[in-house]
N, C-alpha and C positions, 0 to 999 in steps of 0.2 A: 237347478234353482236351490237357493239356501232354504233350510228347513223353516226358518222364521217367516220367509216370504211365502212359502207354500201354505203355511198355516193361516196367514193373515189376509192374503190377497190372491187373485187369480191372474195369471199371465195370459196374454192373447195367444191364441193358437191358430195356425194356418191349416191348410187342408191336411187331413190324415192325422191331426192331433199334434204335429210337430210345432215347436215354438215359432211364432210369427217372425219373419225376417225383418229386423229393425234397420237393415241397410248397412252400408259401409260407414261405420262411425269411428272406429279406432283400430289400428292394426292389432290383430291378435285378440281382440275383445269381442264378446258377444253380449248384446243387450236385449232384454225382453221388454215389451210394452205391457203395461198393466191394463187390465180390463175394467175400466171405470163404470161399465154398465152393471157390474156386480156391486150391490150395495155394501158388502163387506169390504171390498177393495176401496171404495170411496171413504168409508169410515176410517180405514187404516191410513190412507193418504191424508185425510183431514186431521187425524190425530197427530201424525208426524209433523205436519206443517204448523199446526196451531201450537204444538209443544215448542217448536223453534221460536215462534213469536212470543210465547209466554216466557221463554228464557231470555228475552231481550234482543233477539235478532231483528233488526229493522230493515235489512236488505237480504233478500233471498234470490240467489241465482239458480233457477230451475232449468235443468238441461234435458235434452232428449225428449222434449215435449211432443215432437212429431209422432212419437210412438203411439200416442193415444188414438191416432187416426190410421194406424196400419190396416191393410186389408187382412181381415181375420174373422174367425168364428167368435162371436161375442156371447157373453152370458145372456144378454137380452138382445136377440137378433133383430128386434124392431128398430134399433138405433142404426142410423147411417154412420159412415165414417166421420162426416162433418158434425153430426149431432154428438157423437162420442167425444170428439175434440172439444166442443163447446162445454159438454158436461165436465170434462177433466179440468178445463180452465176455470169454470165457475166454482168447482170444488176447491181448487187451489186458492183462488181469490178469496172465497169466503173464509177459508182456514187462515190465510195470511192476514186478513183484515185490511181495511182501507189505509191504515197508517203505515203499513209495511210496503217498502219499494220492492216490487216483484220484477226481476229481470227474466224474461222468457228467452230461452236459447233453443235453437233448433226447433223453432215453432213457426208454423205458417203465419205470415204477417197479418193477413186479413182476419184470420181466426183470433189473433191475439188482441185486436182492437177492443178496448173496453175492459179487458181482463188483466193485462199486465201494464206496468209503467214504462218499460223499455224492452227492446228486443235486440239481442246480439245477432247480427246478420252475416257475420263472417265466420270462418273456421277458427278453432282455437289456435293459439300461438305455440311455437315450438322453437327451441334453440338450435335445431338442426336445419 
C-alpha cells in the first residue's frame, strides 16, 4: 500500500490481517477495499471527491465500488457488509453533490439505487 494511502485511510483486512481479496478485477493487478467504517477513511474519500467537484468535474466514474462490501474485519465491527456499502455510497454522493453525475461501476445495483445516477453493468472494454 502506498505511504499516502496508509497515512490517510485504512484498507479492509481479511482473516489474519492480510488484505481483503477484492476478487478478480484485472490481470496482474491487486486492489484493496477502503474501510469506510473508519471516520478518517470517510474524511479522506470525501475530501478527494469534493475536491474533484470543486475543480469543475461534473461527471465522476467511480469504479470498484463493490470493494466497500468485501467480507473483512472492519474498523467498526458493528457494520454489516450491506451497511458499509451504504455508508460508502452515501459518503461519495454527499461529497459529489447532487449536481454531479455519478457513474457507479462494479457496484451492486440494488445498493446503488438513490446514490448514483448511472451504473456500468458490463466489463471494461479492451482492444484484444
